[in-house]
N, C-alpha and C positions, 0 to 999 in steps of 0.2 A: 373426446373433447376434454375430459378431466386430465388425461395423460398429456395432451398438448399444452395445457395450461401449466402443468407441473414442469414440463420440459422448458417452457418459456421462463418460468420463475427461476429454475436452476441456472439457466443461461444468464439471466439478468443478475443473479447473485454472483456468478463467476466474473461478470463484467465489473460489478461493483468492487469486488475484491481486487481485480487487476488495477482499476483506477485508484482505489484507496492506497495501493502500494506504488502508485505512480509508474506503472509498467506499461509498455506499449504492446500491442498485439504481436508484433514481430518477435520481441524478446521472449514473450511467453510461449508463442508457438514454437520457436526454436528450442526452448528448454523442454518442451513437451514432445518434440520431434514430430510435430504435425504441421501442416500448412497453415498460413495465416487465414486462408479461405475457410479451412476446417474449423479453426478457433472462432472465426467470425459467425459461422453457422451455428456453433454451440452457444455462443453468447446471445445470438438472436433468436434462439429456440427453433431454428430451422431444421436441426438434426437431433436425433435421439443420442443420448450419451450413455455408454455402458458403465457398469460399476467399476471396472478396472481403470478406465479413463477418469472417472470421477475421483477415484482414490489417488490417482497420479496427480490430478489438479490440486486436490486437498493437500497432498504432501508438498507440492511446489509452493503453495501459498502459506504453508505451515498452519493449517486449520484442520478441523475434523470434517469428515464427510457430512456429518449432520449440520454443520454450520453453513455448508453450501446449499443444503436442501432447505434449511429453515431460514426464512427471510429475517426473522427477528435476531437470530444469532449473528448473521452476517452484518446487520445493521449495528449491533452492539460492538462487533469487532471493529467496524469502521469508526464507531464513536470512540473506542479505546485508542485507535490510531490517532484520531484528531486530538484527544486529550493529551496523548504523549507528545505530539508535535507542539501543542501549546506549551507544555512544560519545558520542552527543549528550547523553544523560543525565549521563554522567561530566563532560563539558565544562560542562554547566549547573550541576552541583554545585560545580565549581571556581570558576565565575563567581560563584555565590551566596557562596561563602566570601570571595572578593575584595571583594564589595559589603559584606559584614558588617565586614570589616577597615576599609574606607574609612568606613563609618558610625561605627565606634568612634573613628577618628581625628577625624572631624568633632565628635563629642561631646566628646572630650578637648580639642580646640581651643576649643570654646565654654566649657568649664569653666575653662581657663587664662585666657581673656579675661573671665571673670566674667559671661557673658551668660546 
């Protein structure tokens, strides 16, 4: 019973990692050289996962094996991704504002030149 719960938690953590990185099951399954059905069974806790497969998955997602086993670490990884996305959105808005200012300057120059 305890083993099944651990297998289910690991599967759920793998799914969270996949979704946090906006990857589909087909993409991940192809990269791991397994079927989509096999990945789905892993994510849903329907199949046991061996250590070498766990290491392969950790390497693919660029995380430690421990972060897949530990729910807290996976959640913090997801939180880090969310924070990074928020920062990138902020930077993108700043760049958009800069582009708009430059466009206005170009339009003003055209107006001064009478073009």
